[in-house]
PAKOL-158328 format. One record per atom (N, C-alpha, C): residue number from 1; residue in three letters; x, y, z. Coordinates in nm, 2 decimals, always signed. Each point is the difference from the previous one (the first is absolute). Example, Ala and Ser with C-alpha at 12.3 -4.5 7.8 and 13.67 -1.06 7.14 Angstrom:
residues 2
(r 1; 'ALA'; (+1.32; -0.57; +0.78))
(r 1; 'ALA'; (-0.09; +0.12; +0.00))
(r 1; 'ALA'; (+0.09; +0.12; +0.00))
(r 2; 'SER'; (-0.04; +0.11; -0.07))
(r 2; 'SER'; (+0.09; +0.11; +0.00))
(r 2; 'SER'; (-0.08; +0.11; +0.08))
//
This chain:
residues 118
(r 1; 'MET'; (-1.60; -0.83; +2.41))
(r 1; 'MET'; (+0.11; +0.05; -0.06))
(r 1; 'MET'; (+0.06; -0.11; -0.08))
(r 2; 'PHE'; (+0.04; -0.12; +0.07))
(r 2; 'PHE'; (+0.03; -0.11; -0.07))
(r 2; 'PHE'; (-0.08; -0.12; +0.01))
(r 3; 'THR'; (-0.03; -0.06; -0.11))
(r 3; 'THR'; (-0.09; -0.10; -0.01))
(r 3; 'THR'; (+0.08; -0.14; +0.05))
(r 4; 'MET'; (-0.09; -0.09; +0.04))
(r 4; 'MET'; (+0.05; -0.13; +0.04))
(r 4; 'MET'; (+0.08; -0.07; -0.11))
(r 5; 'ASP'; (-0.05; +0.01; -0.13))
(r 5; 'ASP'; (+0.06; -0.05; -0.12))
(r 5; 'ASP'; (+0.13; +0.04; -0.03))
(r 6; 'TRP'; (+0.00; +0.14; +0.01))
(r 6; 'TRP'; (+0.14; +0.05; -0.02))
(r 6; 'TRP'; (+0.08; -0.04; +0.11))
(r 7; 'LEU'; (-0.02; +0.01; +0.12))
(r 7; 'LEU'; (+0.09; -0.02; +0.11))
(r 7; 'LEU'; (+0.04; -0.17; -0.01))
(r 8; 'SER'; (-0.09; -0.06; -0.03))
(r 8; 'SER'; (+0.04; -0.16; -0.01))
(r 8; 'SER'; (+0.10; -0.03; -0.12))
(r 9; 'GLY'; (-0.04; +0.07; -0.10))
(r 9; 'GLY'; (+0.11; -0.01; -0.12))
(r 9; 'GLY'; (+0.14; +0.04; +0.03))
(r 10; 'GLN'; (-0.01; +0.13; +0.06))
(r 10; 'GLN'; (+0.13; +0.05; +0.02))
(r 10; 'GLN'; (+0.08; -0.09; +0.11))
(r 11; 'ILE'; (-0.07; -0.05; +0.12))
(r 11; 'ILE'; (+0.07; -0.09; +0.07))
(r 11; 'ILE'; (+0.05; -0.12; -0.05))
(r 12; 'ALA'; (-0.08; -0.07; -0.08))
(r 12; 'ALA'; (+0.01; -0.12; -0.08))
(r 12; 'ALA'; (+0.14; +0.02; -0.09))
(r 13; 'PHE'; (+0.01; +0.12; -0.08))
(r 13; 'PHE'; (+0.10; +0.03; -0.10))
(r 13; 'PHE'; (+0.13; +0.03; +0.09))
(r 14; 'ILE'; (+0.00; +0.05; +0.10))
(r 14; 'ILE'; (+0.12; +0.04; +0.09))
(r 14; 'ILE'; (+0.04; -0.14; +0.06))
(r 15; 'TYR'; (-0.09; -0.08; +0.05))
(r 15; 'TYR'; (+0.05; -0.14; +0.06))
(r 15; 'TYR'; (+0.07; -0.10; -0.11))
(r 16; 'ALA'; (-0.07; +0.01; -0.11))
(r 16; 'ALA'; (+0.06; -0.09; -0.09))
(r 16; 'ALA'; (+0.11; +0.05; -0.07))
(r 17; 'PHE'; (+0.01; +0.13; -0.02))
(r 17; 'PHE'; (+0.12; +0.07; -0.06))
(r 17; 'PHE'; (+0.13; -0.05; +0.09))
(r 18; 'ASN'; (-0.01; +0.02; +0.14))
(r 18; 'ASN'; (+0.11; -0.03; +0.09))
(r 18; 'ASN'; (+0.00; -0.14; +0.04))
(r 19; 'LYS'; (-0.07; -0.10; -0.01))
(r 19; 'LYS'; (+0.00; -0.13; +0.04))
(r 19; 'LYS'; (+0.04; -0.08; -0.11))
(r 20; 'ILE'; (-0.02; +0.03; -0.15))
(r 20; 'ILE'; (+0.03; -0.08; -0.10))
(r 20; 'ILE'; (+0.15; -0.03; -0.01))
(r 21; 'GLN'; (+0.04; -0.11; -0.06))
(r 21; 'GLN'; (+0.13; -0.04; -0.02))
(r 21; 'GLN'; (+0.03; -0.01; -0.16))
(r 22; 'PRO'; (+0.04; +0.12; -0.06))
(r 22; 'PRO'; (+0.00; -0.03; -0.14))
(r 22; 'PRO'; (+0.10; -0.09; -0.05))
(r 23; 'ALA'; (+0.11; +0.00; +0.06))
(r 23; 'ALA'; (+0.10; -0.12; -0.05))
(r 23; 'ALA'; (-0.06; -0.12; -0.02))
(r 24; 'VAL'; (-0.09; -0.06; +0.09))
(r 24; 'VAL'; (-0.06; -0.12; -0.02))
(r 24; 'VAL'; (-0.10; +0.00; -0.10))
(r 25; 'ILE'; (-0.06; +0.12; -0.04))
(r 25; 'ILE'; (-0.11; -0.02; -0.11))
(r 25; 'ILE'; (+0.06; +0.04; -0.11))
(r 26; 'VAL'; (+0.12; +0.08; -0.02))
(r 26; 'VAL'; (+0.08; -0.01; -0.12))
(r 26; 'VAL'; (+0.05; -0.13; -0.05))
(r 27; 'ASP'; (+0.04; -0.07; +0.10))
(r 27; 'ASP'; (+0.08; -0.14; -0.03))
(r 27; 'ASP'; (-0.12; -0.08; -0.04))
(r 28; 'LYS'; (-0.11; +0.00; +0.05))
(r 28; 'LYS'; (-0.11; -0.12; -0.05))
(r 28; 'LYS'; (-0.06; +0.07; -0.14))
(r 29; 'ILE'; (+0.00; +0.12; -0.01))
(r 29; 'ILE'; (-0.02; +0.06; -0.15))
(r 29; 'ILE'; (+0.10; -0.05; -0.11))
(r 30; 'ILE'; (+0.13; +0.00; +0.05))
(r 30; 'ILE'; (+0.11; -0.04; -0.10))
(r 30; 'ILE'; (-0.01; -0.15; -0.01))
(r 31; 'GLU'; (+0.00; -0.08; +0.08))
(r 31; 'GLU'; (-0.05; -0.15; +0.00))
(r 31; 'GLU'; (-0.10; -0.03; -0.09))
(r 32; 'ALA'; (-0.12; +0.05; +0.02))
(r 32; 'ALA'; (-0.12; -0.01; -0.10))
(r 32; 'ALA'; (+0.06; +0.05; -0.14))
(r 33; 'ALA'; (+0.04; +0.10; -0.02))
(r 33; 'ALA'; (+0.05; +0.05; -0.12))
(r 33; 'ALA'; (+0.09; -0.10; -0.08))
(r 34; 'VAL'; (+0.11; -0.05; +0.08))
(r 34; 'VAL'; (+0.10; -0.10; -0.04))
(r 34; 'VAL'; (-0.08; -0.12; -0.05))
(r 35; 'ASP'; (-0.09; -0.06; +0.11))
(r 35; 'ASP'; (-0.07; -0.12; -0.05))
(r 35; 'ASP'; (-0.09; +0.02; -0.15))
(r 36; 'ILE'; (-0.05; +0.11; +0.00))
(r 36; 'ILE'; (-0.07; +0.04; -0.14))
(r 36; 'ILE'; (+0.10; +0.01; -0.11))
(r 37; 'LEU'; (+0.10; +0.04; +0.01))
(r 37; 'LEU'; (+0.10; +0.06; -0.11))
(r 37; 'LEU'; (+0.08; -0.13; -0.04))
(r 38; 'VAL'; (+0.03; -0.07; +0.09))
(r 38; 'VAL'; (+0.11; -0.11; -0.03))
(r 38; 'VAL'; (-0.08; -0.14; -0.02))
(r 39; 'PRO'; (+0.00; -0.06; -0.12))
(r 39; 'PRO'; (-0.07; -0.11; -0.02))
(r 39; 'PRO'; (+0.04; -0.13; +0.10))
(r 40; 'GLY'; (-0.11; -0.07; +0.03))
(r 40; 'GLY'; (+0.04; -0.13; +0.09))
(r 40; 'GLY'; (+0.07; -0.11; -0.07))
(r 41; 'ARG'; (-0.04; -0.12; +0.02))
(r 41; 'ARG'; (+0.06; -0.12; -0.06))
(r 41; 'ARG'; (-0.05; +0.00; -0.15))
(r 42; 'GLY'; (+0.11; -0.08; -0.06))
(r 42; 'GLY'; (-0.05; -0.01; -0.15))
(r 42; 'GLY'; (+0.01; -0.13; -0.04))
(r 43; 'ALA'; (+0.02; -0.03; -0.13))
(r 43; 'ALA'; (+0.01; -0.12; -0.05))
(r 43; 'ALA'; (+0.15; -0.04; +0.01))
(r 44; 'GLY'; (+0.04; -0.12; -0.02))
(r 44; 'GLY'; (+0.14; -0.03; -0.02))
(r 44; 'GLY'; (+0.06; -0.05; +0.15))
(r 45; 'GLU'; (-0.08; -0.01; +0.08))
(r 45; 'GLU'; (+0.04; -0.06; +0.11))
(r 45; 'GLU'; (-0.03; -0.16; +0.05))
(r 46; 'SER'; (+0.05; -0.05; -0.11))
(r 46; 'SER'; (-0.02; -0.16; +0.01))
(r 46; 'SER'; (+0.07; -0.07; +0.09))
(r 47; 'ASN'; (+0.11; +0.02; +0.05))
(r 47; 'ASN'; (+0.09; -0.06; +0.09))
(r 47; 'ASN'; (+0.07; +0.09; +0.10))
(r 48; 'TRP'; (+0.06; -0.05; +0.10))
(r 48; 'TRP'; (+0.04; +0.07; +0.12))
(r 48; 'TRP'; (+0.08; +0.11; -0.03))
(r 49; 'PHE'; (+0.11; +0.01; -0.11))
(r 49; 'PHE'; (+0.09; +0.07; -0.03))
(r 49; 'PHE'; (-0.05; +0.12; -0.07))
(r 50; 'TRP'; (-0.12; -0.02; -0.10))
(r 50; 'TRP'; (-0.04; +0.11; -0.06))
(r 50; 'TRP'; (-0.10; +0.09; +0.11))
(r 51; 'ARG'; (-0.05; -0.08; +0.08))
(r 51; 'ARG'; (-0.08; +0.07; +0.11))
(r 51; 'ARG'; (+0.07; +0.10; +0.08))
(r 52; 'ASN'; (+0.12; -0.04; +0.03))
(r 52; 'ASN'; (+0.10; +0.06; +0.09))
(r 52; 'ASN'; (+0.06; +0.12; -0.08))
(r 53; 'VAL'; (+0.02; -0.02; -0.12))
(r 53; 'VAL'; (+0.06; +0.11; -0.09))
(r 53; 'VAL'; (-0.10; +0.11; +0.00))
(r 54; 'ARG'; (-0.14; -0.05; -0.04))
(r 54; 'ARG'; (-0.12; +0.09; -0.01))
(r 54; 'ARG'; (-0.01; +0.07; +0.13))
(r 55; 'SER'; (+0.02; -0.07; +0.11))
(r 55; 'SER'; (-0.03; +0.07; +0.11))
(r 55; 'SER'; (+0.10; +0.12; +0.05))
(r 56; 'ILE'; (+0.14; -0.03; -0.05))
(r 56; 'ILE'; (+0.11; +0.10; +0.01))
(r 56; 'ILE'; (-0.05; +0.13; -0.08))
(r 57; 'GLU'; (-0.03; -0.03; -0.12))
(r 57; 'GLU'; (-0.04; +0.10; -0.11))
(r 57; 'GLU'; (-0.13; +0.09; +0.06))
(r 58; 'ARG'; (-0.09; -0.07; +0.05))
(r 58; 'ARG'; (-0.11; +0.08; +0.05))
(r 58; 'ARG'; (+0.04; +0.08; +0.13))
(r 59; 'ASP'; (+0.07; -0.06; +0.08))
(r 59; 'ASP'; (+0.03; +0.07; +0.12))
(r 59; 'ASP'; (+0.11; +0.12; -0.03))
(r 60; 'SER'; (+0.08; -0.01; -0.10))
(r 60; 'SER'; (+0.07; +0.11; -0.05))
(r 60; 'SER'; (-0.07; +0.12; -0.06))
(r 61; 'ASP'; (-0.11; -0.05; -0.09))
(r 61; 'ASP'; (-0.08; +0.09; -0.05))
(r 61; 'ASP'; (-0.08; +0.08; +0.10))
(r 62; 'ARG'; (-0.05; -0.06; +0.10))
(r 62; 'ARG'; (-0.08; +0.05; +0.10))
(r 62; 'ARG'; (+0.10; +0.11; +0.09))
(r 63; 'ILE'; (+0.12; -0.06; +0.04))
(r 63; 'ILE'; (+0.07; +0.10; +0.06))
(r 63; 'ILE'; (+0.04; +0.13; -0.08))
(r 64; 'SER'; (+0.03; -0.03; -0.14))
(r 64; 'SER'; (+0.05; +0.13; -0.08))
(r 64; 'SER'; (-0.13; +0.10; -0.02))
(r 65; 'LYS'; (-0.12; -0.06; +0.00))
(r 65; 'LYS'; (-0.10; +0.08; -0.04))
(r 65; 'LYS'; (-0.04; +0.08; +0.13))
(r 66; 'GLU'; (+0.01; -0.07; +0.13))
(r 66; 'GLU'; (-0.01; +0.08; +0.11))
(r 66; 'GLU'; (+0.08; +0.11; +0.03))
(r 67; 'LEU'; (+0.14; -0.03; -0.03))
(r 67; 'LEU'; (+0.10; +0.10; +0.00))
(r 67; 'LEU'; (-0.03; +0.13; -0.10))
(r 68; 'ASP'; (-0.06; -0.04; -0.11))
(r 68; 'ASP'; (-0.04; +0.10; -0.10))
(r 68; 'ASP'; (-0.09; +0.09; +0.06))
(r 69; 'ILE'; (-0.12; -0.08; +0.06))
(r 69; 'ILE'; (-0.11; +0.10; +0.06))
(r 69; 'ILE'; (+0.04; +0.08; +0.12))
(r 70; 'ARG'; (+0.10; -0.05; +0.08))
(r 70; 'ARG'; (+0.06; +0.07; +0.11))
(r 70; 'ARG'; (+0.08; +0.11; -0.05))
(r 71; 'GLY'; (+0.08; -0.02; -0.10))
(r 71; 'GLY'; (+0.06; +0.11; -0.06))
(r 71; 'GLY'; (-0.07; +0.10; -0.05))
(r 72; 'GLU'; (-0.12; -0.02; -0.06))
(r 72; 'GLU'; (-0.10; +0.11; -0.05))
(r 72; 'GLU'; (-0.05; +0.07; +0.10))
(r 73; 'LEU'; (-0.04; -0.06; +0.13))
(r 73; 'LEU'; (-0.03; +0.07; +0.11))
(r 73; 'LEU'; (+0.09; +0.08; +0.06))
(r 74; 'ARG'; (+0.14; -0.02; +0.00))
(r 74; 'ARG'; (+0.09; +0.07; +0.05))
(r 74; 'ARG'; (+0.04; +0.12; -0.11))
(r 75; 'ASN'; (-0.02; -0.02; -0.13))
(r 75; 'ASN'; (+0.00; +0.11; -0.09))
(r 75; 'ASN'; (-0.12; +0.10; +0.02))
(r 76; 'TRP'; (-0.12; -0.07; +0.03))
(r 76; 'TRP'; (-0.13; +0.10; +0.02))
(r 76; 'TRP'; (+0.05; +0.07; +0.13))
(r 77; 'ASP'; (+0.04; -0.04; +0.09))
(r 77; 'ASP'; (+0.02; +0.06; +0.14))
(r 77; 'ASP'; (+0.11; +0.12; -0.02))
(r 78; 'ARG'; (+0.10; -0.03; -0.08))
(r 78; 'ARG'; (+0.10; +0.11; -0.03))
(r 78; 'ARG'; (-0.05; +0.10; -0.09))
(r 79; 'GLU'; (-0.09; -0.03; -0.10))
(r 79; 'GLU'; (-0.05; +0.11; -0.09))
(r 79; 'GLU'; (-0.10; +0.09; +0.07))
(r 80; 'PHE'; (-0.09; -0.08; +0.08))
(r 80; 'PHE'; (-0.11; +0.06; +0.09))
(r 80; 'PHE'; (+0.01; +0.00; +0.15))
(r 81; 'PRO'; (+0.11; +0.05; +0.06))
(r 81; 'PRO'; (+0.03; -0.04; +0.14))
(r 81; 'PRO'; (-0.12; +0.07; +0.08))
(r 82; 'TYR'; (-0.08; +0.08; -0.03))
(r 82; 'TYR'; (-0.14; +0.06; +0.07))
(r 82; 'TYR'; (-0.10; -0.09; -0.01))
(r 83; 'PHE'; (+0.01; -0.10; -0.08))
(r 83; 'PHE'; (-0.11; -0.10; -0.03))
(r 83; 'PHE'; (+0.06; -0.14; +0.00))
(r 84; 'HIS'; (+0.05; -0.05; +0.11))
(r 84; 'HIS'; (+0.08; -0.12; +0.02))
(r 84; 'HIS'; (-0.12; -0.12; -0.01))
(r 85; 'HIS'; (+0.04; -0.09; -0.04))
(r 85; 'HIS'; (-0.08; -0.13; -0.03))
(r 85; 'HIS'; (-0.10; -0.05; +0.13))
(r 86; 'GLU'; (+0.10; +0.00; +0.11))
(r 86; 'GLU'; (-0.06; -0.03; +0.11))
(r 86; 'GLU'; (-0.10; +0.10; +0.06))
(r 87; 'LEU'; (+0.03; +0.12; -0.02))
(r 87; 'LEU'; (-0.11; +0.10; +0.03))
(r 87; 'LEU'; (-0.14; -0.01; -0.08))
(r 88; 'ILE'; (+0.02; -0.06; -0.13))
(r 88; 'ILE'; (-0.11; -0.01; -0.06))
(r 88; 'ILE'; (-0.08; -0.13; +0.05))
(r 89; 'VAL'; (+0.07; -0.09; +0.05))
(r 89; 'VAL'; (-0.07; -0.11; +0.06))
(r 89; 'VAL'; (-0.07; +0.05; +0.12))
(r 90; 'ARG'; (+0.07; +0.09; +0.09))
(r 90; 'ARG'; (-0.06; +0.03; +0.13))
(r 90; 'ARG'; (-0.13; +0.10; -0.06))
(r 91; 'TYR'; (+0.00; +0.11; -0.10))
(r 91; 'TYR'; (-0.11; +0.08; -0.02))
(r 91; 'TYR'; (-0.11; -0.11; -0.06))
(r 92; 'PHE'; (+0.01; -0.10; -0.07))
(r 92; 'PHE'; (-0.08; -0.09; -0.05))
(r 92; 'PHE'; (-0.09; -0.08; +0.11))
(r 93; 'ALA'; (+0.09; -0.05; +0.08))
(r 93; 'ALA'; (-0.06; -0.06; +0.14))
(r 93; 'ALA'; (-0.09; +0.07; +0.07))
(r 94; 'GLY'; (+0.06; +0.16; +0.02))
(r 94; 'GLY'; (-0.08; +0.08; +0.08))
(r 94; 'GLY'; (-0.12; +0.04; -0.07))
(r 95; 'PHE'; (+0.00; +0.01; -0.13))
(r 95; 'PHE'; (-0.15; +0.03; -0.09))
(r 95; 'PHE'; (-0.10; -0.11; +0.02))
(r 96; 'VAL'; (+0.07; -0.13; -0.01))
(r 96; 'VAL'; (-0.09; -0.11; +0.01))
(r 96; 'VAL'; (-0.06; +0.00; +0.14))
(r 97; 'ALA'; (+0.08; +0.00; +0.09))
(r 97; 'ALA'; (-0.06; +0.01; +0.15))
(r 97; 'ALA'; (-0.09; +0.10; +0.03))
(r 98; 'SER'; (+0.03; +0.13; -0.05))
(r 98; 'SER'; (-0.09; +0.11; +0.01))
(r 98; 'SER'; (-0.14; -0.04; -0.07))
(r 99; 'ALA'; (+0.00; -0.04; -0.11))
(r 99; 'ALA'; (-0.13; -0.05; -0.09))
(r 99; 'ALA'; (-0.07; -0.09; +0.08))
(r 100; 'VAL'; (+0.07; -0.12; +0.05))
(r 100; 'VAL'; (-0.07; -0.11; +0.08))
(r 100; 'VAL'; (-0.06; +0.06; +0.13))
(r 101; 'ALA'; (+0.06; +0.09; +0.07))
(r 101; 'ALA'; (-0.06; +0.05; +0.12))
(r 101; 'ALA'; (-0.10; +0.10; -0.04))
(r 102; 'VAL'; (-0.01; +0.07; -0.10))
(r 102; 'VAL'; (-0.10; +0.10; -0.03))
(r 102; 'VAL'; (-0.13; -0.08; -0.04))
(r 103; 'ALA'; (+0.03; -0.12; -0.07))
(r 103; 'ALA'; (-0.12; -0.08; -0.05))
(r 103; 'ALA'; (-0.05; -0.08; +0.10))
(r 104; 'ALA'; (+0.09; -0.05; +0.10))
(r 104; 'ALA'; (-0.05; -0.08; +0.12))
(r 104; 'ALA'; (-0.09; +0.09; +0.10))
(r 105; 'ILE'; (+0.05; +0.15; +0.01))
(r 105; 'ILE'; (-0.08; +0.07; +0.09))
(r 105; 'ILE'; (-0.14; +0.05; -0.07))
(r 106; 'GLY'; (+0.02; +0.01; -0.13))
(r 106; 'GLY'; (-0.14; +0.04; -0.08))
(r 106; 'GLY'; (-0.10; -0.13; +0.00))
(r 107; 'HIS'; (+0.06; -0.11; -0.01))
(r 107; 'HIS'; (-0.07; -0.12; +0.01))
(r 107; 'HIS'; (-0.08; -0.01; +0.13))
(r 108; 'LEU'; (+0.08; +0.01; +0.12))
(r 108; 'LEU'; (-0.07; -0.01; +0.14))
(r 108; 'LEU'; (-0.08; +0.11; +0.01))
(r 109; 'ARG'; (+0.02; +0.11; -0.03))
(r 109; 'ARG'; (-0.08; +0.10; +0.00))
(r 109; 'ARG'; (-0.14; -0.02; -0.06))
(r 110; 'SER'; (+0.00; -0.06; -0.12))
(r 110; 'SER'; (-0.10; -0.03; -0.08))
(r 110; 'SER'; (-0.10; -0.10; +0.05))
(r 111; 'LEU'; (+0.08; -0.10; +0.08))
(r 111; 'LEU'; (-0.08; -0.12; +0.06))
(r 111; 'LEU'; (-0.07; +0.07; +0.14))
(r 112; 'PHE'; (+0.06; +0.09; +0.08))
(r 112; 'PHE'; (-0.04; +0.03; +0.10))
(r 112; 'PHE'; (-0.13; +0.12; -0.04))
(r 113; 'SER'; (+0.01; +0.07; -0.09))
(r 113; 'SER'; (-0.11; +0.09; -0.04))
(r 113; 'SER'; (-0.11; -0.07; -0.06))
(r 114; 'THR'; (+0.00; -0.10; -0.07))
(r 114; 'THR'; (-0.10; -0.07; -0.04))
(r 114; 'THR'; (-0.07; -0.09; +0.11))
(r 115; 'SER'; (+0.07; -0.02; +0.10))
(r 115; 'SER'; (-0.06; -0.10; +0.10))
(r 115; 'SER'; (-0.09; +0.09; +0.08))
(r 116; 'LYS'; (+0.04; +0.14; +0.01))
(r 116; 'LYS'; (-0.08; +0.07; +0.10))
(r 116; 'LYS'; (-0.14; +0.05; -0.09))
(r 117; 'ARG'; (+0.00; -0.01; -0.14))
(r 117; 'ARG'; (-0.12; +0.05; -0.07))
(r 117; 'ARG'; (-0.11; -0.10; +0.01))
(r 118; 'ARG'; (+0.05; -0.12; +0.03))
(r 118; 'ARG'; (-0.11; -0.12; -0.01))
(r 118; 'ARG'; (-0.07; -0.02; +0.12))
//
């Protein structure tokens, strides 16, 4: 009735969906996006004063970009309440866990079935 592949995929999906902490993952994604979008150190930092001024500018740019991203996420959640961004992270983690579980079961099954034929 139910195959082992299907059952292991379902169990992995349910486990990952319930155990994942989407806030931590969303924070890491936002941090990576801000690192990519906000430029790092540049020219004009020849003495301590300008280095500190540039550091303050860079930190304020990072904070404003992070607030913009989080504001867009809040707008998304208001516009699509049935498809919350944290729910997207949970579904994605569940799909990945399910695919890995099915692939692992398939690989183990192929290892044992080929060893019997030899």
